[in-house]
LOKELUM-686889 format. One record per residue: residue number from 1; x, y, z of N, C-alpha, C, CB in turn. Coordinates in Angstrom, 3 decimals. Glycine has a CB too. Example, Ala and Ser with C-alpha at 12.3 -4.5 7.8 and 13.67 -1.06 7.14 Angstrom:
BEGIN
R_1_13.190_-5.690_7.800_12.300_-4.500_7.800_13.200_-3.300_7.800_11.308_-4.473_9.046;
R_2_12.850_-2.250_7.080_13.670_-1.060_7.140_12.900_0.030_7.870_14.084_-0.598_5.725;
//
This chain:
BEGIN
R_1_-9.163_-39.229_19.058_-10.166_-38.330_19.599_-11.410_-38.389_18.714_-9.617_-36.877_19.698;
R_2_-12.489_-38.764_19.274_-13.735_-38.843_18.523_-14.314_-37.455_18.276_-14.748_-39.713_19.265;
R_3_-14.549_-37.164_17.022_-15.257_-35.957_16.625_-14.677_-34.667_17.205_-16.679_-36.074_17.028;
R_4_-13.373_-34.581_17.343_-12.743_-33.395_17.924_-12.944_-32.165_17.047_-11.255_-33.639_18.139;
R_5_-13.104_-32.353_15.741_-13.276_-31.190_14.851_-14.547_-30.414_15.184_-13.314_-31.642_13.383;
R_6_-15.612_-31.137_15.508_-16.897_-30.490_15.774_-17.110_-30.161_17.246_-18.015_-31.369_15.296;
R_7_-16.256_-30.665_18.107_-16.420_-30.424_19.540_-16.183_-28.952_19.870_-15.459_-31.313_20.349;
R_8_-17.098_-28.377_20.631_-16.911_-27.018_21.101_-15.999_-27.044_22.314_-18.267_-26.349_21.437;
R_9_-14.930_-26.278_22.258_-14.004_-26.163_23.373_-14.596_-25.232_24.432_-12.625_-25.645_22.892;
R_10_-15.248_-24.187_23.955_-16.006_-23.246_24.784_-17.223_-22.850_23.956_-15.133_-21.973_25.210;
R_11_-17.986_-21.906_24.429_-19.229_-21.543_23.753_-19.048_-21.167_22.284_-19.869_-20.404_24.474;
R_12_-17.964_-20.483_21.929_-17.814_-19.953_20.577_-16.686_-20.558_19.753_-17.608_-18.508_20.657;
R_13_-15.912_-21.474_20.307_-14.740_-21.985_19.585_-14.755_-23.508_19.499_-13.451_-21.517_20.265;
R_14_-14.453_-24.015_18.295_-14.427_-25.451_18.049_-12.996_-25.942_17.832_-15.297_-25.801_16.837;
R_15_-12.798_-27.243_18.063_-11.491_-27.855_17.873_-10.922_-27.640_16.482_-11.576_-29.317_18.151;
R_16_-11.766_-27.670_15.475_-11.268_-27.529_14.096_-10.598_-26.186_13.835_-12.406_-27.713_13.119;
R_17_-10.884_-25.178_14.675_-10.255_-23.870_14.498_-8.795_-23.882_14.944_-11.027_-22.806_15.275;
R_18_-8.417_-24.795_15.835_-7.068_-24.867_16.377_-6.228_-25.960_15.765_-7.126_-25.062_17.839;
R_19_-6.876_-27.032_15.303_-6.166_-28.235_14.892_-6.525_-28.610_13.466_-6.479_-29.391_15.835;
R_20_-5.903_-27.958_12.516_-6.131_-28.283_11.112_-5.166_-29.410_10.728_-5.933_-27.019_10.190;
R_21_-5.680_-30.495_10.136_-4.808_-31.640_9.813_-3.561_-31.247_9.025_-5.586_-32.668_9.023;
R_22_-3.670_-30.281_8.118_-2.507_-29.869_7.334_-1.493_-29.096_8.180_-2.952_-29.017_6.151;
R_23_-1.895_-28.620_9.359_-0.981_-27.904_10.260_-0.322_-28.834_11.261_-1.723_-26.807_11.002;
R_24_-1.119_-29.808_11.792_-0.592_-30.532_12.949_-1.034_-31.973_13.088_-0.967_-29.824_14.160;
R_25_-1.898_-32.466_12.240_-2.395_-33.826_12.419_-3.437_-33.886_13.531_-1.240_-34.779_12.728;
R_26_-3.568_-35.045_14.149_-4.571_-35.260_15.199_-4.112_-34.686_16.535_-4.869_-36.755_15.352;
R_27_-4.988_-33.957_17.228_-4.619_-33.450_18.550_-4.734_-34.545_19.614_-5.506_-32.253_18.928;
R_28_-3.957_-34.401_20.666_-4.083_-35.293_21.810_-5.143_-34.718_22.759_-2.705_-35.474_22.541;
R_29_-5.529_-35.485_23.750_-6.450_-34.982_24.762_-5.871_-33.773_25.478_-6.782_-36.075_25.768;
R_30_-4.560_-33.782_25.739_-3.898_-32.646_26.390_-3.918_-31.423_25.479_-2.444_-33.007_26.768;
R_31_-3.723_-31.620_24.163_-3.803_-30.498_23.218_-5.177_-29.846_23.282_-3.505_-30.973_21.779;
R_32_-6.220_-30.664_23.295_-7.591_-30.142_23.362_-7.828_-29.377_24.659_-8.607_-31.286_23.237;
R_33_-7.297_-29.884_25.758_-7.463_-29.203_27.039_-6.735_-27.857_27.049_-6.950_-30.088_28.180;
R_34_-5.526_-27.813_26.491_-4.798_-26.538_26.436_-5.526_-25.533_25.548_-3.363_-26.758_25.918;
R_35_-6.063_-25.995_24.430_-6.831_-25.100_23.556_-8.099_-24.616_24.263_-7.198_-25.816_22.232;
R_36_-8.733_-25.498_25.035_-9.923_-25.095_25.787_-9.582_-23.997_26.795_-10.539_-26.309_26.511;
R_37_-8.450_-24.163_27.493_-8.011_-23.124_28.440_-7.726_-21.807_27.736_-6.763_-23.582_29.194;
R_38_-7.068_-21.881_26.586_-6.765_-20.684_25.809_-8.060_-19.956_25.439_-5.965_-21.049_24.535;
R_39_-9.051_-20.719_25.033_-10.356_-20.131_24.675_-11.033_-19.521_25.902_-11.279_-21.200_24.040;
R_40_-11.135_-20.297_26.974_-11.868_-19.856_28.159_-11.210_-18.662_28.834_-11.990_-20.993_29.147;
R_41_-9.891_-18.679_28.931_-9.195_-17.666_29.714_-8.792_-16.430_28.930_-7.991_-18.262_30.319;
R_42_-8.655_-16.553_27.606_-8.191_-15.412_26.805_-9.180_-15.055_25.692_-6.820_-15.719_26.196;
R_43_-9.539_-16.036_24.856_-10.302_-15.707_23.653_-11.768_-15.365_23.913_-10.234_-16.849_22.700;
R_44_-12.421_-16.056_24.813_-13.815_-15.705_25.112_-13.932_-14.276_25.668_-14.408_-16.709_26.120;
R_45_-13.063_-13.873_26.621_-13.134_-12.481_27.066_-12.860_-11.463_25.944_-12.149_-12.265_28.190;
R_46_-11.927_-11.792_25.041_-11.672_-10.900_23.901_-12.919_-10.823_23.028_-10.449_-11.393_23.066;
R_47_-13.534_-11.966_22.752_-14.742_-11.999_21.923_-15.879_-11.209_22.569_-15.182_-13.448_21.680;
R_48_-16.016_-11.345_23.874_-17.083_-10.638_24.581_-16.959_-9.124_24.426_-17.069_-11.009_26.060;
R_49_-15.728_-8.636_24.404_-15.527_-7.178_24.333_-15.431_-6.641_22.914_-14.281_-6.802_25.080;
R_50_-14.767_-7.380_21.994_-14.507_-6.842_20.654_-15.224_-7.583_19.534_-13.042_-6.864_20.387;
R_51_-16.033_-8.547_19.847_-16.770_-9.265_18.820_-16.017_-10.479_18.302_-17.086_-8.344_17.680;
R_52_-16.374_-10.907_17.117_-15.846_-12.147_16.532_-14.326_-12.219_16.590_-16.301_-12.276_15.092;
R_53_-13.838_-13.431_16.812_-12.407_-13.725_16.851_-12.160_-14.864_15.866_-11.923_-14.103_18.314;
R_54_-11.280_-14.646_14.914_-10.908_-15.685_13.965_-9.544_-16.235_14.340_-10.903_-15.142_12.518;
R_55_-9.400_-17.556_14.306_-8.129_-18.210_14.611_-7.351_-18.358_13.309_-8.351_-19.605_15.302;
R_56_-6.238_-17.623_13.187_-5.379_-17.739_12.001_-4.484_-18.963_12.086_-4.523_-16.484_11.835;
R_57_-4.035_-19.281_13.315_-3.102_-20.375_13.507_-3.230_-20.887_14.938_-1.647_-19.928_13.201;
R_58_-3.316_-22.191_15.084_-3.367_-22.830_16.396_-2.148_-23.708_16.559_-4.667_-23.655_16.573;
R_59_-2.380_-24.994_16.851_-1.257_-25.918_16.991_-0.607_-26.157_15.634_-1.720_-27.255_17.610;
R_60_0.728_-26.267_15.655_1.485_-26.542_14.434_2.417_-27.733_14.655_2.295_-25.294_13.997;
R_61_2.627_-28.494_13.602_3.692_-29.497_13.638_5.018_-28.743_13.504_3.518_-30.586_12.488;
R_62_6.119_-29.388_13.854_7.432_-28.746_13.717_7.688_-28.364_12.255_8.558_-29.686_14.233;
R_63_7.304_-29.229_11.321_7.523_-28.945_9.899_6.700_-27.742_9.442_7.170_-30.175_9.048;
R_64_5.424_-27.696_9.828_4.581_-26.560_9.436_5.091_-25.279_10.097_3.096_-26.816_9.822;
R_65_5.476_-25.365_11.358_5.990_-24.201_12.070_7.216_-23.632_11.356_6.340_-24.570_13.520;
R_66_8.122_-24.496_10.934_9.312_-24.044_10.203_8.929_-23.419_8.874_10.277_-25.210_9.971;
R_67_7.939_-23.994_8.202_7.547_-23.475_6.879_6.921_-22.086_6.949_6.570_-24.429_6.217;
R_68_6.360_-21.716_8.105_5.760_-20.385_8.247_6.681_-19.420_8.994_4.422_-20.487_8.975;
R_69_7.918_-19.853_9.257_8.888_-18.982_9.905_8.730_-18.864_11.409_8.807_-17.642_9.314;
R_70_8.060_-19.846_12.035_7.878_-19.817_13.489_9.176_-20.087_14.232_6.832_-20.831_13.907;
R_71_9.232_-19.604_15.466_10.399_-19.855_16.318_10.537_-21.351_16.585_10.283_-19.076_17.654;
R_72_11.763_-21.828_16.714_11.994_-23.259_16.933_11.350_-23.768_18.207_13.472_-23.541_16.973;
R_73_11.162_-22.894_19.181_10.520_-23.282_20.443_9.146_-22.626_20.584_11.413_-22.899_21.639;
R_74_8.493_-22.375_19.477_7.192_-21.692_19.464_6.172_-22.374_20.368_6.651_-21.627_18.045;
R_75_5.371_-21.559_21.040_4.276_-22.108_21.835_3.203_-22.743_20.951_3.659_-21.016_22.703;
R_76_3.238_-22.489_19.642_2.314_-23.143_18.706_2.581_-24.646_18.594_2.422_-22.496_17.325;
R_77_3.731_-25.105_19.067_4.046_-26.532_19.016_3.339_-27.315_20.116_5.544_-26.738_19.123;
R_78_2.766_-26.617_21.083_2.014_-27.213_22.193_2.868_-28.198_22.984_0.762_-27.918_21.667;
R_79_4.140_-27.857_23.176_5.046_-28.693_23.960_4.899_-28.355_25.440_6.515_-28.500_23.500;
R_80_5.001_-29.353_26.306_4.859_-29.107_27.736_3.533_-28.434_28.032_6.014_-28.250_28.254;
R_81_3.565_-27.375_28.827_2.340_-26.661_29.162_2.016_-25.545_28.164_2.451_-26.083_30.553;
R_82_2.814_-25.392_27.122_2.651_-24.289_26.164_1.500_-24.520_25.188_3.938_-24.088_25.387;
R_83_0.843_-23.426_24.841_-0.182_-23.413_23.794_-0.362_-21.975_23.348_-1.541_-24.027_24.299;
R_84_-0.609_-21.777_22.053_-0.763_-20.426_21.515_-1.717_-20.435_20.329_0.603_-19.847_21.098;
R_85_-2.196_-19.241_20.022_-3.022_-19.033_18.833_-2.738_-17.643_18.289_-4.541_-19.207_19.155;
R_86_-2.809_-17.518_16.986_-2.774_-16.212_16.332_-4.208_-15.889_15.968_-1.825_-16.198_15.059;
R_87_-4.658_-14.697_16.356_-6.059_-14.344_16.143_-6.185_-13.054_15.344_-6.782_-14.204_17.481;
R_88_-7.295_-12.935_14.675_-7.636_-11.728_13.922_-9.027_-11.289_14.366_-7.583_-11.979_12.362;
R_89_-9.194_-10.001_14.552_-10.510_-9.453_14.895_-11.078_-8.771_13.652_-10.418_-8.444_16.103;
R_90_-12.180_-9.291_13.102_-12.781_-8.663_11.924_-13.197_-7.214_12.167_-13.980_-9.461_11.476;
R_91_-13.320_-6.824_13.444_-13.686_-5.432_13.759_-12.619_-4.451_13.289_-13.909_-5.266_15.268;
R_92_-11.421_-4.938_12.954_-10.418_-4.086_12.329_-9.182_-3.809_13.162_-11.031_-2.816_11.976;
R_93_-8.287_-3.050_12.544_-6.984_-2.744_13.115_-7.083_-2.019_14.449_-6.188_-1.917_12.149;
R_94_-7.964_-1.032_14.555_-8.097_-0.278_15.810_-8.556_-1.196_16.942_-9.093_0.894_15.638;
R_95_-9.466_-2.113_16.646_-9.934_-3.060_17.660_-8.798_-3.990_18.094_-11.125_-3.886_17.121;
R_96_-7.970_-4.417_17.147_-6.848_-5.288_17.504_-5.834_-4.539_18.365_-6.166_-5.836_16.237;
R_97_-5.557_-3.295_18.035_-4.651_-2.489_18.861_-5.220_-2.320_20.266_-4.408_-1.109_18.215;
R_98_-6.510_-2.020_20.346_-7.157_-1.836_21.637_-7.127_-3.129_22.447_-8.601_-1.360_21.448;
R_99_-7.411_-4.252_21.806_-7.368_-5.545_22.495_-5.957_-5.832_23.005_-7.838_-6.678_21.555;
R_100_-4.949_-5.565_22.182_-3.561_-5.777_22.578_-3.205_-4.923_23.794_-2.619_-5.457_21.412;
R_101_-3.513_-3.638_23.724_-3.190_-2.731_24.834_-3.925_-3.162_26.098_-3.555_-1.270_24.475;
R_102_-5.184_-3.553_25.958_-5.964_-3.993_27.115_-5.360_-5.255_27.727_-7.428_-4.247_26.713;
R_103_-5.050_-6.248_26.897_-4.433_-7.477_27.402_-3.075_-7.177_28.052_-4.263_-8.504_26.257;
R_104_-2.272_-6.367_27.389_-0.936_-6.050_27.896_-0.992_-5.282_29.208_-0.163_-5.246_26.867;
R_105_-2.091_-4.608_29.460_-2.225_-3.773_30.659_-2.814_-4.508_31.857_-3.079_-2.583_30.349;
R_106_-3.212_-5.750_31.682_-3.783_-6.512_32.798_-2.708_-6.729_33.857_-4.360_-7.878_32.308;
R_107_-3.046_-6.474_35.100_-2.061_-6.643_36.180_-1.620_-8.096_36.276_-2.646_-6.177_37.532;
R_108_-0.403_-8.289_36.762_0.177_-9.640_36.856_-0.715_-10.582_37.651_1.562_-9.580_37.500;
R_109_-1.364_-10.088_38.689_-2.191_-10.970_39.521_-3.471_-11.415_38.817_-2.547_-10.271_40.817;
R_110_-3.903_-10.672_37.805_-5.128_-11.019_37.066_-4.851_-11.600_35.683_-6.003_-9.796_36.925;
R_111_-3.616_-11.665_35.289_-3.228_-12.070_33.940_-3.474_-13.549_33.720_-1.765_-11.744_33.686;
R_112_-4.041_-13.891_32.571_-4.275_-15.290_32.207_-3.463_-15.690_30.984_-5.759_-15.528_31.945;
R_113_-2.564_-14.817_30.547_-1.740_-15.107_29.381_-0.269_-15.080_29.760_-2.021_-14.105_28.251;
R_114_0.543_-15.729_28.947_1.989_-15.692_29.108_2.653_-14.894_28.004_2.551_-17.094_29.138;
R_115_1.992_-14.810_26.858_2.480_-14.024_25.727_1.319_-13.262_25.120_3.161_-14.928_24.665;
R_116_1.573_-12.037_24.727_0.652_-11.289_23.877_1.526_-10.437_22.960_-0.364_-10.399_24.728;
R_117_1.410_-10.690_21.678_2.260_-10.026_20.690_1.362_-9.501_19.576_3.357_-11.003_20.122;
R_118_1.512_-8.235_19.263_0.764_-7.632_18.165_1.670_-7.587_16.939_0.252_-6.198_18.542;
R_119_1.216_-8.164_15.848_1.948_-8.112_14.585_1.352_-7.000_13.730_1.893_-9.487_13.837;
R_120_2.224_-6.128_13.250_1.808_-4.979_12.457_2.292_-5.123_11.021_2.340_-3.677_13.072;
R_121_1.472_-4.658_10.101_1.917_-4.573_8.709_2.853_-3.367_8.588_0.691_-4.448_7.717;
R_122_3.614_-3.306_7.513_4.557_-2.204_7.318_3.855_-0.846_7.324_5.312_-2.389_6.006;
R_123_2.563_-0.820_6.948_1.829_0.450_6.944_1.283_0.822_8.326_0.683_0.377_5.950;
R_124_1.571_-0.025_9.341_1.133_0.265_10.706_-0.179_-0.377_11.099_1.016_1.720_10.884;
R_125_-0.931_-0.908_10.136_-2.177_-1.589_10.482_-1.870_-2.899_11.209_-3.027_-1.857_9.213;
R_126_-2.730_-3.249_12.149_-2.574_-4.504_12.874_-2.937_-5.667_11.956_-3.452_-4.518_14.152;
R_127_-2.101_-6.692_11.936_-2.355_-7.876_11.123_-3.016_-8.972_11.962_-1.045_-8.393_10.502;
R_128_-2.428_-9.261_13.127_-3.007_-10.258_14.027_-2.358_-10.137_15.395_-2.828_-11.691_13.462;
R_129_-2.945_-10.831_16.367_-2.415_-10.876_17.732_-2.071_-12.323_18.059_-3.443_-10.292_18.768;
R_130_-0.877_-12.531_18.587_-0.458_-13.842_19.078_-0.728_-13.856_20.582_1.071_-14.134_18.753;
R_131_-1.426_-14.883_21.056_-1.664_-15.046_22.490_-1.235_-16.449_22.893_-3.165_-14.795_22.852;
R_132_-0.637_-16.557_24.071_-0.198_-17.853_24.566_-0.499_-17.999_26.040_1.286_-18.047_24.315;
R_133_-0.689_-19.244_26.447_-0.941_-19.532_27.860_0.299_-19.254_28.706_-1.384_-20.992_28.038;
R_134_0.093_-18.985_29.983_1.242_-18.883_30.884_1.976_-20.223_30.931_0.791_-18.456_32.311;
R_135_3.268_-20.173_31.102_4.068_-21.392_31.166_5.327_-21.095_31.961_4.419_-21.921_29.740;
R_136_6.135_-22.103_32.154_7.407_-21.883_32.837_8.273_-20.917_32.032_8.148_-23.222_33.055;
R_137_8.096_-20.887_30.723_8.850_-19.970_29.859_8.303_-18.557_29.916_8.832_-20.464_28.425;
R_138_7.013_-18.422_30.096_6.361_-17.107_30.034_5.424_-16.906_31.213_5.586_-16.952_28.719;
R_139_6.009_-16.526_32.345_5.212_-16.029_33.473_4.613_-17.075_34.395_4.128_-15.216_32.955;
R_140_3.970_-16.670_35.314_3.166_-17.147_36.433_3.606_-18.317_37.284_1.944_-17.471_35.938;
R_141_4.047_-19.429_36.776_4.207_-20.582_37.640_5.130_-20.308_38.821_4.730_-21.740_36.847;
R_142_6.344_-19.867_38.567_7.233_-19.578_39.695_7.630_-18.106_39.737_8.484_-20.449_39.618;
R_143_7.065_-17.308_38.861_7.325_-15.869_38.797_8.785_-15.521_38.493_6.926_-15.231_40.095;
R_144_9.593_-16.496_38.058_10.960_-16.167_37.680_11.045_-15.862_36.185_11.911_-17.317_38.046;
R_145_10.115_-16.397_35.418_10.076_-16.105_33.988_9.179_-14.890_33.775_9.563_-17.337_33.167;
R_146_9.515_-14.065_32.825_8.738_-12.859_32.569_7.728_-13.094_31.456_9.661_-11.693_32.209;
R_147_6.586_-12.420_31.512_5.660_-12.500_30.399_6.277_-11.800_29.193_4.289_-11.874_30.769;
R_148_5.896_-12.222_28.035_6.392_-11.598_26.812_5.291_-10.721_26.238_6.853_-12.667_25.773;
R_149_5.579_-9.451_26.084_4.662_-8.492_25.478_5.477_-7.719_24.457_3.998_-7.530_26.554;
R_150_5.052_-7.728_23.222_5.805_-6.992_22.214_4.944_-6.705_21.005_7.049_-7.764_21.799;
R_151_5.486_-5.865_20.148_4.884_-5.670_18.833_5.943_-6.012_17.791_4.350_-4.196_18.650;
R_152_5.501_-6.560_16.689_6.381_-6.882_15.582_5.853_-6.191_14.343_6.488_-8.414_15.368;
R_153_6.767_-5.730_13.529_6.382_-5.204_12.228_6.682_-6.291_11.199_7.140_-3.861_11.894;
R_154_5.689_-6.631_10.412_5.862_-7.647_9.373_6.353_-6.952_8.109_4.526_-8.429_9.105;
R_155_7.519_-7.334_7.646_8.099_-6.749_6.443_8.255_-7.883_5.445_9.479_-6.032_6.736;
R_156_7.496_-7.822_4.386_7.424_-8.947_3.452_8.794_-9.450_3.014_6.628_-8.551_2.239;
R_157_9.699_-8.569_2.672_10.991_-9.001_2.145_11.975_-9.409_3.233_11.592_-7.903_1.317;
R_158_11.706_-9.027_4.503_12.673_-9.281_5.563_12.113_-10.102_6.719_13.190_-7.985_6.086;
R_159_10.890_-10.610_6.612_10.293_-11.354_7.716_9.669_-10.406_8.717_11.335_-12.236_8.403;
R_160_10.124_-10.451_9.974_9.540_-9.584_10.995_10.650_-8.998_11.845_8.526_-10.358_11.876;
R_161_10.372_-7.853_12.437_11.342_-7.277_13.358_10.601_-6.720_14.563_12.189_-6.172_12.665;
R_162_11.251_-6.771_15.713_10.640_-6.247_16.924_10.612_-4.730_16.834_11.407_-6.716_18.192;
R_163_9.448_-4.142_17.067_9.348_-2.691_17.119_9.221_-2.196_18.543_8.171_-2.215_16.300;
R_164_8.782_-3.049_19.452_8.719_-2.694_20.877_8.674_-3.998_21.671_7.461_-1.779_21.200;
R_165_9.431_-4.045_22.738_9.434_-5.219_23.599_9.539_-4.731_25.027_10.600_-6.201_23.242;
R_166_8.663_-5.195_25.865_8.760_-4.828_27.267_8.206_-5.939_28.131_8.023_-3.518_27.542;
R_167_8.594_-5.930_29.379_8.087_-6.877_30.358_7.614_-6.071_31.561_9.177_-7.936_30.764;
R_168_7.119_-6.730_32.565_6.611_-6.014_33.738_7.607_-4.957_34.207_6.311_-6.997_34.879;
R_169_7.087_-3.785_34.504_7.920_-2.700_35.011_8.393_-1.756_33.928_9.101_-3.261_35.725;
R_170_8.423_-2.207_32.680_8.824_-1.327_31.584_7.600_-0.586_31.066_9.505_-2.130_30.442;
R_171_7.803_0.618_30.629_6.709_1.383_30.037_6.435_0.849_28.635_7.046_2.904_29.996;
R_172_5.183_0.543_28.307_4.901_0.066_26.958_5.158_1.156_25.929_3.459_-0.425_26.855;
R_173_5.673_0.760_24.804_5.930_1.701_23.709_5.185_1.182_22.492_7.476_1.858_23.415;
R_174_4.169_1.889_22.080_3.369_1.461_20.955_3.722_2.320_19.753_1.861_1.545_21.278;
R_175_4.155_1.707_18.652_4.658_2.467_17.511_3.617_3.375_16.856_5.193_1.523_16.490;
R_176_2.319_3.102_17.040_1.318_3.948_16.415_0.950_5.150_17.282_0.083_3.139_16.111;
R_177_1.522_5.250_18.467_1.294_6.400_19.329_2.553_7.251_19.349_0.897_5.959_20.765;
R_178_2.401_8.564_19.266_3.526_9.499_19.224_4.443_9.442_20.310_3.078_10.795_19.151;
//
């Protein structure tokens, strides 16, 4: 791929934000297209409403994914139609919570994501949001797979644990709300 690092995938996001050589090596044309869709359908709308969006993690190699404790079938591996990014909003924890709730509340017919997961620090502050494209594993194509919406609490000594998990039809339970 010629000059993929400097190529803008959309107005505000470049290839280098998703494909760091130490994370995944060179992206394929399909990887770039999936990242472009992720930007256009999820990240640009988030940026428009909450301001700057920083990419903490994009595509990962299997080795890098294992080293950071990622799931063996993580959408960060960009296998099949899957693609994901972990994002941080410099606007702060409240903005990340609001973005998560807003994304999680989008009706199924308007949804452009397959996963949205809010990671929380042990003190309850939002650390980052994981977003992934719809796939056969997570929603939309045949409507037999459910979207994944959850919150995780990051506990330094124990990794992470689910604090709330729900799919369509379940009432969302947000740990920072009474």
